[in-house]
Rosetta silent file (secondary structure, phi, psi, omega in degrees, C-alpha in Angstrom):
SEQUENCE: MFDEYNPLKNKIFRIIDNKGKVINKKWMPEIESKSIVKAYKDMLFSRTADLLTVNYQRQGRIFTYPPNYGQEAISGGVAQVIRHDDWVVPAFRELGTWLSKGVSLKEVFLYFMGNEDASKFENAHNVVPISVPIASQLIHAVGIAYEIKFHKKDEVVYTFVGDGGTSEGDFHEAVNFAGVWKVPVVFIVQNNQYGISTPFSVQTASQSIAIKSVAYGVAGIQVDGNDFFAMYAAVKEAHEHARQGKGPVLIEAVTYRKGAHTTSDDPSKYRTKEEEEKWNKTDPLDRLKAFMIDAKIFDFDEEKLIAEYKKEVDRQFVEAENYTPYPVEDVFKYQYVDMPEDLKEQQREYEKFLKWKTSVVK
SCORE:     score description
SCORE:     0.000 S_00000001
   1 L     0.000  -44.840 -176.066    0.000    0.000    0.000 S_00000001
   2 L   -71.273  -22.664  174.185    2.709    2.494    0.966 S_00000001
   3 L   -78.156  -45.674 -178.029    4.553    1.851   -2.302 S_00000001
   4 L   -65.382  -35.065 -178.762    1.466    2.136   -4.479 S_00000001
   5 L  -112.065   38.620  175.527    0.330    5.284   -2.693 S_00000001
   6 L   -54.577  129.628 -177.439    3.736    6.812   -2.149 S_00000001
   7 H   -55.541  -23.637  178.387    3.113   10.511   -1.378 S_00000001
   8 H   -65.448  -23.179  179.128    5.496   11.466   -4.197 S_00000001
   9 H   -81.869   -9.211  177.509    2.878   10.145   -6.637 S_00000001
  10 L    56.650   43.933  178.193    0.316   12.605   -5.256 S_00000001
  11 L  -112.536  136.249  176.996   -2.416    9.935   -5.117 S_00000001
  12 L   -96.293  137.682 -179.079   -5.099    9.833   -2.453 S_00000001
  13 E   -84.655  118.724 -177.071   -6.114    6.452   -1.067 S_00000001
  14 L  -142.272  143.820 -179.456   -9.859    5.986   -1.460 S_00000001
  15 L  -117.122  -40.029  176.190  -12.096    2.886   -1.538 S_00000001
  16 E  -118.118  153.023  177.520  -15.683    4.172   -1.825 S_00000001
  17 L   -88.667 -172.259 -176.822  -17.009    7.226   -3.606 S_00000001
  18 L   -68.663  -14.850  178.073  -19.412    9.798   -2.246 S_00000001
  19 L   -96.688    3.168  179.697  -22.348    7.533   -3.126 S_00000001
  20 L    84.322   10.204 -179.782  -20.937    4.604   -1.167 S_00000001
  21 L   -85.983  137.247  178.906  -19.901    2.645   -4.264 S_00000001
  22 E   -73.383  121.124 -178.933  -16.697    0.609   -4.105 S_00000001
  23 L  -116.607    1.093 -179.047  -14.244    2.078   -6.612 S_00000001
  24 L  -141.083   73.283 -175.150  -11.079    0.372   -5.366 S_00000001
  25 H   -62.171  -30.776 -177.846  -11.819   -3.341   -5.034 S_00000001
  26 H   -56.101  -40.306 -174.177   -8.151   -4.232   -4.725 S_00000001
  27 H  -106.403    8.545  177.194   -7.849   -2.615   -1.307 S_00000001
  28 L   -62.525  119.482 -175.610  -11.381   -3.201   -0.011 S_00000001
  29 L   -71.198  152.004  173.775  -10.731   -4.696    3.440 S_00000001
  30 L   -82.735  107.878 -177.460  -12.198   -7.994    4.564 S_00000001
  31 L  -142.344  131.204 -175.901  -14.532   -6.912    7.322 S_00000001
  32 L   -65.876  150.935 -179.532  -17.652   -8.662    8.574 S_00000001
  33 H   -57.168  -40.990 -178.307  -21.054   -7.064    8.065 S_00000001
  34 H   -64.459  -30.248  178.291  -21.669   -6.950   11.818 S_00000001
  35 H   -72.908  -35.656  177.144  -18.433   -5.014   12.268 S_00000001
  36 H   -65.563  -44.403  179.380  -19.488   -2.501    9.613 S_00000001
  37 H   -61.799  -43.843  179.369  -22.849   -2.039   11.322 S_00000001
  38 H   -62.992  -42.009  179.803  -21.158   -1.572   14.691 S_00000001
  39 H   -60.760  -43.020  179.328  -18.729    0.943   13.215 S_00000001
  40 H   -63.209  -45.228 -178.819  -21.613    2.949   11.757 S_00000001
  41 H   -64.175  -38.295  178.139  -23.518    2.899   15.047 S_00000001
  42 H   -65.476  -41.741  177.560  -20.415    3.959   16.967 S_00000001
  43 H   -65.019  -37.942  178.891  -19.835    6.834   14.541 S_00000001
  44 H   -66.919  -40.110  177.096  -23.485    7.810   14.833 S_00000001
  45 H   -62.853  -44.082  179.516  -23.271    7.800   18.629 S_00000001
  46 H   -59.869  -43.990 -179.503  -20.159    9.955   18.468 S_00000001
  47 H   -66.544  -42.580  179.325  -21.894   12.449   16.173 S_00000001
  48 H   -59.637  -46.211  179.251  -25.026   12.526   18.329 S_00000001
  49 H   -63.205  -40.283 -177.971  -22.959   13.205   21.444 S_00000001
  50 H   -63.456  -48.108 -179.201  -20.924   15.828   19.625 S_00000001
  51 H   -65.140  -39.167  178.241  -23.944   17.790   18.386 S_00000001
  52 H   -66.321  -36.035 -179.497  -25.613   17.648   21.802 S_00000001
  53 H   -63.912  -38.246  175.674  -22.437   18.886   23.482 S_00000001
  54 H   -61.240  -40.241  177.201  -22.467   21.984   21.289 S_00000001
  55 H   -62.429  -42.272  178.583  -26.067   22.547   22.449 S_00000001
  56 H   -60.316  -40.577 -179.304  -25.003   22.206   26.085 S_00000001
  57 H   -65.336  -40.911  179.456  -22.293   24.794   25.509 S_00000001
  58 H   -65.289  -24.449  177.473  -24.758   27.210   23.935 S_00000001
  59 L   -84.742   -2.212 -179.713  -26.917   26.785   27.051 S_00000001
  60 L    78.673   21.067 -175.596  -23.963   27.805   29.216 S_00000001
  61 L  -100.146   -4.441  179.726  -23.686   24.371   30.810 S_00000001
  62 L  -152.212  154.091 -178.299  -20.179   23.550   29.576 S_00000001
  63 L   -80.696 -166.569 -177.359  -17.119   25.582   28.603 S_00000001
  64 L   -53.565  134.779 -175.163  -15.457   25.879   25.197 S_00000001
  65 L  -133.657  138.336  178.655  -15.712   22.652   23.222 S_00000001
  66 L   -96.222  106.621 -176.838  -14.020   21.514   19.961 S_00000001
  67 L   -63.216  148.931  176.883  -16.604   19.797   17.702 S_00000001
  68 L  -104.238    0.888 -172.237  -15.764   16.544   15.887 S_00000001
  69 L   -52.612  119.261  178.456  -18.640   16.948   13.400 S_00000001
  70 L    99.728   -8.595 -175.964  -17.677   15.577    9.974 S_00000001
  71 L  -114.355   19.217 -170.890  -14.526   13.752   11.056 S_00000001
  72 H   -67.068  -27.221 -176.731  -16.078   10.581   12.456 S_00000001
  73 H   -68.555  -24.271  179.487  -14.616    8.128    9.917 S_00000001
  74 H   -66.564  -54.724  176.734  -11.093    8.774   11.182 S_00000001
  75 H   -64.893  -34.038  179.034  -11.856    7.604   14.703 S_00000001
  76 H   -61.146  -40.405  178.187  -14.178    4.979   13.243 S_00000001
  77 H   -69.790  -42.193  179.272  -11.327    3.411   11.295 S_00000001
  78 H   -62.268  -41.298 -176.580   -8.922    3.554   14.223 S_00000001
  79 H   -60.092  -27.865 -179.358  -11.485    1.945   16.536 S_00000001
  80 L   -77.707  -15.648 -173.034  -11.610   -1.166   14.341 S_00000001
  81 L  -112.576  -39.246 -172.723   -7.858   -1.723   14.597 S_00000001
  82 L   -62.733  141.009 -178.285   -6.627   -0.435   17.944 S_00000001
  83 L  -107.124  171.230 -176.624   -6.143   -3.043   20.694 S_00000001
  84 L   -57.458  -42.246 -175.668   -6.452   -2.920   24.468 S_00000001
  85 L   -87.468   -6.591  176.141   -2.706   -2.522   25.058 S_00000001
  86 L   -71.925  159.072 -174.873   -2.138    0.017   22.289 S_00000001
  87 E  -105.430  147.682  170.410   -1.742    3.654   23.273 S_00000001
  88 E  -119.815  120.801  176.017   -3.738    6.771   22.390 S_00000001
  89 E  -117.657   92.802 -168.355   -1.909   10.079   22.682 S_00000001
  90 L   -90.873  168.586  165.542   -4.586   12.557   21.607 S_00000001
  91 L   -92.813 -109.037 -179.024   -4.927   16.213   20.832 S_00000001
  92 L  -143.923    8.807 -177.640   -8.468   17.404   21.631 S_00000001
  93 L  -128.958   50.273 -176.578  -10.685   16.317   18.702 S_00000001
  94 L  -125.728   43.101 -173.817  -10.679   12.516   19.017 S_00000001
  95 H   -53.088  -49.648 -177.798  -14.064   11.803   20.606 S_00000001
  96 H   -62.159  -38.437  178.953  -14.711    8.540   18.733 S_00000001
  97 H   -68.220  -42.602  177.369  -11.249    7.171   19.518 S_00000001
  98 H   -56.880  -49.222 -177.129  -11.589    8.025   23.209 S_00000001
  99 H   -61.544  -38.057 -178.774  -14.928    6.231   23.413 S_00000001
 100 H   -67.006  -24.021 -179.886  -13.537    3.172   21.624 S_00000001
 101 L   -94.734    1.988  175.877  -10.790    2.892   24.238 S_00000001
 102 L   103.930    0.608  173.530  -13.154    3.069   27.185 S_00000001
 103 L   -67.997  136.100 -179.917  -13.203    6.764   28.014 S_00000001
 104 L   -89.514  153.747  174.833  -16.714    7.670   29.177 S_00000001
 105 H   -59.491  -37.008  178.936  -18.722   10.608   27.892 S_00000001
 106 H   -55.634  -42.770  179.212  -19.033   11.702   31.495 S_00000001
 107 H   -67.149  -38.472  176.875  -15.246   12.081   31.665 S_00000001
 108 H   -61.825  -46.135  179.355  -15.213   14.027   28.395 S_00000001
 109 H   -61.198  -44.938  179.816  -17.889   16.354   29.749 S_00000001
 110 H   -59.180  -39.606 -179.684  -16.030   16.788   33.039 S_00000001
 111 H   -60.843  -47.685 -177.697  -12.878   17.741   31.153 S_00000001
 112 H   -80.844    1.298  167.609  -14.615   20.483   29.211 S_00000001
 113 L   -95.701   -2.969  177.301  -16.256   21.631   32.437 S_00000001
 114 L    88.457   18.931 -179.012  -12.763   22.216   33.796 S_00000001
 115 L  -101.291  115.776 -175.242  -12.639   19.307   36.232 S_00000001
 116 H   -68.483  -16.374  176.221   -9.249   17.610   36.286 S_00000001
 117 H   -60.043  -22.731 -179.498  -10.721   14.388   37.690 S_00000001
 118 H   -58.673  -33.580 -172.880  -11.811   13.754   34.108 S_00000001
 119 H   -75.981    0.362  176.903   -8.256   12.964   33.059 S_00000001
 120 H   -69.529  -31.473 -178.767   -8.104    9.857   35.216 S_00000001
 121 L    44.885   63.119 -167.885   -9.873    7.851   32.459 S_00000001
 122 L   -59.845  -31.468 -178.531  -10.624    5.156   35.012 S_00000001
 123 L  -111.224   14.086 -179.511  -11.771    2.476   32.562 S_00000001
 124 L  -111.052  122.097 -177.009   -9.549    3.406   29.630 S_00000001
 125 L   -91.722  129.095  176.335   -6.249    1.555   29.303 S_00000001
 126 L    58.934   47.490  172.960   -3.216    3.406   27.934 S_00000001
 127 E  -119.135  119.344 -179.306   -4.961    6.667   27.066 S_00000001
 128 L   -80.853  147.192 -179.680   -2.959    9.818   27.776 S_00000001
 129 L   -56.089  155.904  178.413   -4.897   12.930   28.899 S_00000001
 130 L   -55.717  140.925 -179.473   -6.233   15.407   26.354 S_00000001
 131 L  -124.573  114.187  179.525   -3.590   17.852   25.118 S_00000001
 132 L   -86.629  -36.585  176.469   -4.630   21.336   23.995 S_00000001
 133 L   -56.835  124.075 -168.084   -1.133   22.837   23.364 S_00000001
 134 L   -64.563  122.347  173.321   -0.743   22.285   19.654 S_00000001
 135 L    73.586   -5.983 -177.289    1.457   19.309   18.594 S_00000001
 136 H   -63.221  -28.353 -176.803    3.209   18.985   21.975 S_00000001
 137 H   -69.291  -19.735 -177.388    1.675   15.527   22.481 S_00000001
 138 H   -66.173  -36.506  176.651    3.544   14.125   19.456 S_00000001
 139 H   -62.950  -42.598  179.344    6.841   14.258   21.322 S_00000001
 140 H   -62.832  -40.138  179.754    5.284   12.315   24.186 S_00000001
 141 H   -60.283  -41.809  179.611    3.961    9.701   21.755 S_00000001
 142 H   -66.718  -37.944  177.697    7.449    9.112   20.378 S_00000001
 143 H   -62.665  -43.263  177.721    8.833    8.781   23.898 S_00000001
 144 H   -63.119  -43.382 -179.417    6.235    6.157   24.771 S_00000001
 145 H   -64.459  -34.181  177.502    6.952    4.313   21.517 S_00000001
 146 H   -63.774  -42.907  178.248   10.684    4.362   22.300 S_00000001
 147 H   -62.848  -39.072  178.643    9.990    2.683   25.654 S_00000001
 148 H   -61.020  -45.834 -179.987    7.830    0.078   23.894 S_00000001
 149 H   -66.907  -42.048 -177.581   10.629   -0.758   21.482 S_00000001
 150 H   -59.894  -40.045 -177.957   13.282   -0.759   24.208 S_00000001
 151 L   -95.966    7.746  175.872   11.334   -3.306   26.270 S_00000001
 152 L    55.234   45.929  177.887   10.217   -5.282   23.213 S_00000001
 153 L   -87.779  154.097  176.884    6.510   -4.911   23.952 S_00000001
 154 L   -95.515   73.090 -178.672    3.760   -5.735   21.484 S_00000001
 155 L  -139.278  153.451  177.313    2.142   -2.299   21.523 S_00000001
 156 L  -128.891  142.210  178.658    1.537    0.504   19.032 S_00000001
 157 E  -102.709  130.305  174.218    1.099    4.202   19.771 S_00000001
 158 E  -110.684  126.123  178.796   -1.542    6.253   17.964 S_00000001
 159 E  -132.220  148.909 -170.858   -1.180   10.009   18.114 S_00000001
 160 E  -125.648  150.054  175.800   -3.265   12.728   16.496 S_00000001
 161 E  -157.539  157.140  176.256   -2.767   16.290   15.329 S_00000001
 162 E   -89.559  172.710 -179.741   -4.524   18.743   13.042 S_00000001
 163 H   -61.722  -35.199  178.203   -3.156   20.214    9.820 S_00000001
 164 H   -63.356  -32.331 -179.619   -2.266   23.403   11.689 S_00000001
 165 H   -66.475  -19.395 -179.673   -0.156   21.392   14.097 S_00000001
 166 H   -74.998   -6.554  175.224    2.164   20.303   11.276 S_00000001
 167 H   -92.338   -2.575  177.444    3.523   23.870   11.208 S_00000001
 168 L   -87.001  146.353  178.926    4.766   23.471   14.774 S_00000001
 169 H   -60.216  -33.234 -179.169    8.351   22.443   15.433 S_00000001
 170 H   -58.685  -35.798  179.124    7.187   19.625   17.701 S_00000001
 171 H   -60.663  -48.367 -176.215    5.619   17.851   14.719 S_00000001
 172 H   -69.915  -39.074  177.334    8.884   17.782   12.788 S_00000001
 173 H   -63.192  -41.823 -177.941   10.977   16.823   15.795 S_00000001
 174 H   -65.605  -48.650 -178.861    8.600   13.980   16.619 S_00000001
 175 H   -65.777  -37.940  179.893    8.474   12.508   13.110 S_00000001
 176 H   -61.722  -52.312 -178.197   12.226   12.917   12.716 S_00000001
 177 H   -68.908  -34.091  176.418   13.140   11.068   15.918 S_00000001
 178 H   -61.334  -38.905  178.500   10.456    8.443   15.342 S_00000001
 179 H   -69.148  -42.438  179.903   12.072    7.736   11.974 S_00000001
 180 H   -62.376  -43.575 -176.549   15.599    7.644   13.376 S_00000001
 181 H   -87.213  -10.104 -177.935   14.603    5.273   16.172 S_00000001
 182 L    51.670   53.071 -177.960   12.120    3.275   14.047 S_00000001
 183 L   -92.257  155.355 -175.739    9.609    3.256   16.858 S_00000001
 184 L   -82.024   76.353  179.355    6.047    1.860   16.604 S_00000001
 185 E  -129.504  137.275  176.848    4.011    5.054   16.363 S_00000001
 186 E  -110.104  114.380  176.827    1.257    5.970   13.902 S_00000001
 187 E   -88.415  123.529  177.435    0.890    9.703   13.327 S_00000001
 188 E  -115.742  110.091  178.640   -2.618   10.619   12.174 S_00000001
 189 E   -93.298  114.986  178.360   -2.926   14.133   10.821 S_00000001
 190 E   -87.168   90.345 -178.843   -6.564   15.173   10.665 S_00000001
 191 E   -81.565   89.355 -177.922   -6.361   17.605    7.761 S_00000001
 192 L   -96.290   18.786  170.995   -9.759   19.268    8.137 S_00000001
 193 L    82.958  -11.455 -179.362   -8.755   22.139    5.833 S_00000001
 194 E  -144.305  132.438  167.910   -8.450   24.811    8.508 S_00000001
 195 E   -97.128   92.306 -164.907   -6.147   25.570   11.423 S_00000001
 196 L    57.830 -106.706 -179.357   -8.794   27.660   13.200 S_00000001
 197 L  -103.925    1.216 -178.492   -9.345   30.214   10.403 S_00000001
 198 E   -84.179  114.656 -179.316   -6.127   29.552    8.474 S_00000001
 199 E   -69.932  152.965 -177.574   -6.924   27.626    5.264 S_00000001
 200 H   -58.599  -28.260 -177.563   -4.721   24.713    4.286 S_00000001
 201 H   -60.370  -23.551  178.040   -3.673   26.597    1.135 S_00000001
 202 H  -114.767   10.991  178.466   -1.514   28.904    3.256 S_00000001
 203 L   -81.178  -36.326 -177.910   -0.538   26.337    5.878 S_00000001
 204 L  -155.319  151.746  175.315    2.222   24.753    3.783 S_00000001
 205 L   -89.192   -6.253  177.889    3.752   24.984    0.307 S_00000001
 206 L   -67.740  152.624  179.541    4.001   21.179    0.168 S_00000001
 207 L   -70.801  -17.123  177.504    1.581   19.386   -2.157 S_00000001
 208 L  -162.339  171.673  171.246    0.362   17.416    0.847 S_00000001
 209 L   -81.685  -35.293 -178.419    1.149   16.714    4.480 S_00000001
 210 L   -57.349  -33.655 -176.451    1.822   13.070    3.684 S_00000001
 211 L   -65.612  -19.665  178.295    4.774   14.025    1.479 S_00000001
 212 H   -64.497  -21.877  178.354    6.595   15.324    4.551 S_00000001
 213 H   -63.505  -30.873 -177.445    7.097   11.678    5.514 S_00000001
 214 H   -62.630  -42.605 -178.568    9.524   11.281    2.604 S_00000001
 215 H   -62.967  -30.813 -177.308   11.949   13.831    4.043 S_00000001
 216 L   -96.692    3.574  174.884   12.061   11.964    7.348 S_00000001
 217 L    69.707   31.724  178.842   12.451    8.527    5.786 S_00000001
 218 L  -121.891  161.837  178.511    9.223    7.080    7.133 S_00000001
 219 E   -69.193  142.533  179.883    6.215    5.489    5.479 S_00000001
 220 E  -148.951  156.499 -179.577    3.443    7.904    4.606 S_00000001
 221 E  -158.565  141.666  173.447    0.091    7.956    2.843 S_00000001
 222 E   -99.398  125.677 -173.574   -2.659   10.440    2.054 S_00000001
 223 E  -122.514  145.176  170.717   -6.101    8.957    2.778 S_00000001
 224 E   -68.761  102.269 -174.845   -9.653   10.088    2.159 S_00000001
 225 L   -72.078   -5.911  176.313  -10.458   10.699    5.808 S_00000001
 226 L  -101.917    7.316  178.757  -14.221   10.640    5.145 S_00000001
 227 L  -106.908  104.473 -177.106  -14.030    7.116    3.707 S_00000001
 228 H   -55.168  -45.438 -176.300  -14.438    4.635    6.563 S_00000001
 229 H   -66.755  -37.542  178.305  -13.053    1.701    4.574 S_00000001
 230 H   -66.525  -41.837  178.632  -10.001    3.640    3.402 S_00000001
 231 H   -64.690  -44.783  179.539   -9.242    4.760    6.930 S_00000001
 232 H   -59.276  -48.445 -177.330   -9.696    1.234    8.287 S_00000001
 233 H   -64.214  -42.413 -178.127   -7.452   -0.293    5.610 S_00000001
 234 H   -68.479  -42.156  179.555   -4.742    2.349    5.968 S_00000001
 235 H   -65.979  -39.997  178.836   -4.698    2.203    9.768 S_00000001
 236 H   -62.753  -43.367  178.571   -4.569   -1.597    9.696 S_00000001
 237 H   -63.736  -42.897  179.444   -1.617   -1.508    7.286 S_00000001
 238 H   -64.466  -39.551  179.310    0.128    1.113    9.426 S_00000001
 239 H   -59.190  -48.756 -179.490   -0.521   -0.916   12.560 S_00000001
 240 H   -67.318  -38.308  177.679    1.145   -4.027   11.131 S_00000001
 241 H   -57.875  -47.380 -178.574    4.011   -1.979    9.703 S_00000001
 242 H   -68.679  -41.803 -178.825    4.731   -0.500   13.138 S_00000001
 243 H   -62.616  -33.198 -176.739    4.319   -3.832   14.996 S_00000001
 244 L   -81.590    6.131  177.073    6.807   -5.533   12.687 S_00000001
 245 L    80.012   17.571 -178.626    9.541   -3.086   13.635 S_00000001
 246 L   -86.423   -2.514  176.979    9.513   -1.243   10.308 S_00000001
 247 L   103.365 -174.724 -174.754    9.129    2.115   11.993 S_00000001
 248 L   -76.584  167.579  176.030    6.484    4.837   12.160 S_00000001
 249 E  -133.806  137.784  175.724    3.785    5.749    9.660 S_00000001
 250 E  -108.800  114.017  178.377    2.418    9.186    8.839 S_00000001
 251 E  -106.884  121.312  171.404   -1.230    9.149    7.724 S_00000001
 252 E   -95.717  110.429  179.997   -2.737   12.324    6.345 S_00000001
 253 E   -96.104  106.137 -177.137   -6.504   11.927    6.715 S_00000001
 254 E   -81.451  115.299 -175.486   -8.140   14.452    4.390 S_00000001
 255 L  -140.062 -165.685  178.466  -11.426   15.488    5.952 S_00000001
 256 L  -146.569  130.014  177.578  -13.548   18.565    6.633 S_00000001
 257 L   -81.749   99.291 -175.696  -14.482   20.193    9.894 S_00000001
 258 L   -71.068  -25.535  177.448  -18.212   20.718    9.351 S_00000001
 259 L   -96.711 -162.723  177.993  -18.576   22.590   12.615 S_00000001
 260 L   -81.090  165.276  176.249  -16.560   25.384   14.157 S_00000001
 261 L   -60.376  -49.927  168.202  -12.971   25.039   15.320 S_00000001
 262 L  -142.000  175.676  179.521  -14.346   25.415   18.835 S_00000001
 263 L   -70.598   -2.289  174.257  -17.592   26.817   20.175 S_00000001
 264 L   -93.095   -0.060 -172.193  -15.768   30.174   20.459 S_00000001
 265 L  -107.707  151.034  175.136  -15.290   30.272   16.698 S_00000001
 266 L  -124.638   94.689 -175.500  -17.538   31.489   13.857 S_00000001
 267 H   -65.481  -16.600  179.323  -16.542   29.702   10.603 S_00000001
 268 H   -65.352  -15.795 -179.706  -18.938   31.831    8.531 S_00000001
 269 H   -78.883  -17.086 -175.416  -16.358   34.614    8.789 S_00000001
 270 L  -135.597    3.979  174.072  -13.738   32.724    6.796 S_00000001
 271 L  -143.787  157.532 -170.987  -15.411   30.100    4.603 S_00000001
 272 L   -97.571  159.644  175.515  -18.267   30.086    2.128 S_00000001
 273 H   -63.613  -35.663  179.952  -21.565   28.227    1.964 S_00000001
 274 H   -61.707  -42.249  178.438  -20.510   26.902   -1.453 S_00000001
 275 H   -64.517  -44.376 -179.768  -17.434   25.297    0.063 S_00000001
 276 H   -62.877  -40.854  179.071  -19.457   23.761    2.883 S_00000001
 277 H   -65.566  -37.228  177.848  -22.037   22.368    0.449 S_00000001
 278 H   -62.329  -46.311 -178.555  -19.264   20.833   -1.670 S_00000001
 279 H   -73.461  -25.441  177.463  -17.759   19.050    1.346 S_00000001
 280 H   -58.598  -28.646 -179.801  -21.197   17.995    2.614 S_00000001
 281 L   -69.740  -12.774 -179.219  -21.303   15.584   -0.317 S_00000001
 282 L  -102.924    9.226 -174.224  -18.358   13.709    1.216 S_00000001
 283 L   -48.339  127.925 -174.429  -19.994   13.231    4.638 S_00000001
 284 H   -64.090  -38.106  179.700  -18.539   10.046    6.220 S_00000001
 285 H   -71.970  -39.745  178.611  -21.789    8.754    7.726 S_00000001
 286 H   -61.534  -40.952 -178.188  -23.800    9.370    4.556 S_00000001
 287 H   -67.981  -43.790 -179.793  -21.245    7.471    2.482 S_00000001
 288 H   -68.736  -37.546  178.311  -21.079    4.485    4.805 S_00000001
 289 H   -63.139  -41.314  178.811  -24.868    4.410    5.132 S_00000001
 290 H   -62.350  -40.493  176.740  -25.232    4.365    1.329 S_00000001
 291 H   -61.796  -45.119 -177.294  -22.835    1.423    1.159 S_00000001
 292 H   -64.919  -37.504  177.837  -24.772   -0.433    3.848 S_00000001
 293 H   -64.557  -44.561  178.154  -28.097    0.125    2.101 S_00000001
 294 H   -62.981  -35.846 -179.205  -26.686   -1.252   -1.154 S_00000001
 295 L   -83.773   -0.890  179.172  -25.238   -4.219    0.748 S_00000001
 296 L    59.576   38.898  177.316  -28.611   -4.747    2.471 S_00000001
 297 L  -118.846    6.534  175.922  -27.093   -4.583    5.945 S_00000001
 298 L   -92.005   86.808 -168.639  -28.775   -1.358    7.063 S_00000001
 299 L  -121.917   37.628 -179.533  -31.527   -3.116    9.001 S_00000001
 300 L  -139.072  162.136  179.847  -32.330   -0.863   11.977 S_00000001
 301 L   -85.554  103.476 -174.125  -34.448    2.185   12.791 S_00000001
 302 H   -66.116  -40.941 -179.466  -31.946    5.016   12.808 S_00000001
 303 H   -63.190  -40.818  177.789  -34.280    7.639   14.278 S_00000001
 304 H   -64.112  -40.456 -179.845  -35.189    5.346   17.151 S_00000001
 305 H   -64.742  -42.069  179.074  -31.503    4.626   17.737 S_00000001
 306 H   -62.257  -39.581  178.212  -30.650    8.345   17.799 S_00000001
 307 H   -61.510  -40.270  177.639  -33.406    8.918   20.367 S_00000001
 308 H   -66.322  -40.862  178.893  -31.866    6.221   22.564 S_00000001
 309 H   -61.736  -42.935 -178.552  -28.424    7.752   22.109 S_00000001
 310 H   -60.889  -39.977  178.034  -29.695   11.185   23.127 S_00000001
 311 H   -62.438  -41.833 -179.646  -31.099    9.767   26.365 S_00000001
 312 H   -68.144  -41.063  178.358  -27.754    8.148   27.168 S_00000001
 313 H   -62.707  -46.177  178.637  -25.801   11.304   26.353 S_00000001
 314 H   -59.948  -41.049 -179.223  -28.150   13.378   28.525 S_00000001
 315 H   -59.564  -47.688 -178.057  -27.820   10.874   31.357 S_00000001
 316 H   -70.174  -31.860  178.712  -24.032   11.092   31.382 S_00000001
 317 H   -67.193  -43.586  178.670  -24.088   14.866   31.023 S_00000001
 318 H   -62.408  -38.140  176.161  -26.356   15.263   34.048 S_00000001
 319 H   -60.617  -41.484  179.392  -24.019   12.973   36.010 S_00000001
 320 H   -66.430  -40.272  179.199  -21.129   15.231   35.067 S_00000001
 321 H   -62.692  -33.961 -177.069  -23.089   18.343   36.068 S_00000001
 322 L   -93.505    8.533 -178.996  -23.809   16.830   39.476 S_00000001
 323 L   -69.269  152.030  178.756  -20.247   15.649   40.041 S_00000001
 324 L   -54.626  128.161 -179.146  -18.419   16.815   43.156 S_00000001
 325 L   -57.194  143.642  179.570  -16.970   20.292   42.486 S_00000001
 326 L   -74.524  129.097 -178.047  -13.227   20.314   41.871 S_00000001
 327 L   -60.104  126.927 -177.215  -11.394   21.828   44.881 S_00000001
 328 H   -57.518  -42.380 -176.180  -10.177   25.300   43.955 S_00000001
 329 H   -63.664  -26.563 -179.064   -6.918   24.898   45.862 S_00000001
 330 H   -67.228  -24.205  178.060   -6.034   21.784   43.846 S_00000001
 331 H   -64.702  -30.360 -172.331   -5.752   23.922   40.704 S_00000001
 332 H  -105.597  -36.785 -165.266   -2.845   25.788   42.307 S_00000001
 333 H   -77.408  -12.386 -177.997   -1.113   23.699   44.954 S_00000001
 334 L  -100.786   11.357 -179.719    0.300   20.903   42.762 S_00000001
 335 L   -81.940  -36.474 -177.406    2.270   23.120   40.383 S_00000001
 336 L  -137.852  158.752  174.211    5.309   23.631   42.638 S_00000001
 337 L   -62.460  -48.423  175.524    6.723   22.176   45.855 S_00000001
 338 L  -117.387  118.364 -175.140    6.535   25.681   47.349 S_00000001
 339 L   -66.266  123.348  178.605    3.901   27.891   45.768 S_00000001
 340 L   -69.326  162.025 -174.723    5.456   31.130   44.441 S_00000001
 341 H   -62.075  -38.127 -177.713    3.926   34.485   45.378 S_00000001
 342 H   -65.735  -33.435  178.177    2.484   35.197   41.919 S_00000001
 343 H   -73.337  -36.379  175.500    0.574   31.895   41.995 S_00000001
 344 H   -61.520  -39.297  179.487   -0.682   32.629   45.510 S_00000001
 345 H   -66.437  -39.899  176.411   -1.936   35.951   44.229 S_00000001
 346 H   -59.875  -42.872  179.491   -3.719   34.234   41.341 S_00000001
 347 H   -63.050  -43.031  179.059   -5.457   31.918   43.800 S_00000001
 348 H   -62.007  -43.480 -179.490   -6.566   34.849   45.965 S_00000001
 349 H   -64.951  -39.098 -179.626   -7.909   36.718   42.954 S_00000001
 350 H   -68.720  -40.026  177.896   -9.778   33.663   41.694 S_00000001
 351 H   -63.850  -36.983  175.441  -11.322   33.009   45.099 S_00000001
 352 H   -63.298  -40.427  178.736  -12.469   36.654   45.193 S_00000001
 353 H   -63.167  -42.698 -179.021  -14.025   36.183   41.749 S_00000001
 354 H   -63.984  -38.733  178.018  -15.895   33.063   42.878 S_00000001
 355 H   -64.843  -41.579  178.285  -17.294   34.906   45.913 S_00000001
 356 H   -64.053  -44.027 -178.691  -18.436   37.769   43.665 S_00000001
 357 H   -60.533  -42.998 -179.899  -19.988   35.353   41.192 S_00000001
 358 H   -63.567  -41.824 -179.180  -21.897   33.585   43.972 S_00000001
 359 H   -66.781  -35.942  179.894  -23.214   36.869   45.367 S_00000001
 360 H   -68.213  -42.825 -179.653  -24.357   38.041   41.909 S_00000001
 361 H   -61.911  -40.355 -179.947  -26.204   34.760   41.236 S_00000001
 362 L   -66.819    0.000    0.000  -28.033   35.036   44.547 S_00000001
């Protein structure tokens, strides 16, 4: 696969078209119908939760949130391949992958409510906490992968970043050292066309992100990130490549962020309705659903299922809302052995703000 779709050839790896028709039979993965149905339902749950979370934020019940809307096939493909002992080193837009590894929605909600207890991920094995600083997590992923190789473990590290993150030095340092050390890490770049409001056209002069793999001597491939089957096949190939000691893989998943960068963002200020309508035709759930209908495996009531999902999402959100408040002092006291004066002052000012806020509400 990595030879046929060498980034130097400027070919994108795709298996189904926008209508769900198989156009690349050679690389169509062998996957059971029940697994396809489960993948679709998992992606649908992720989307339902994502859209509801934006609603919660608009109601003032949760802080700034980064929507995953339109990027579900990336996590959907990873979820079919990743194993219990494999690692996830995320950025902040990997909802489907978190859920597949055992992170609860309640924990996701708690995180975006500002409660650090969320990062415990009590039932998720080998999932590193969410990382908002752009691309910094990639260095950590390489470090974990180095330890895996050093101790000869059968584990693979999956790490994620957006297209904007590839302009950070950490991205290049991480891919470079991963290549030098030939460590088992899969870099997944979610190229959703915008780094906040910066379009991909001015993000890099390279013809793709995948081609950057060539400079670092690692395997790379550009994939249609809205094609579930292409993502599954590419991730599976990358997984085996890394497990066999052949080194890291850089996957550029070409997708589109249908929502805002975060709930603090207004995408109408920097992109057109025409562009959005064009990308809507590539929607990952619509494409997979069309395939399933043609294959006669779409045999459930989707509206009824969404209603059930909404109840479950609401249930976990209410649990998060009613969770024990995070102790204010814990935000400050674990930063240093001896708290410096400027941090003490920050704590005093914040406590004054909380008292004022309480008095205003009353």
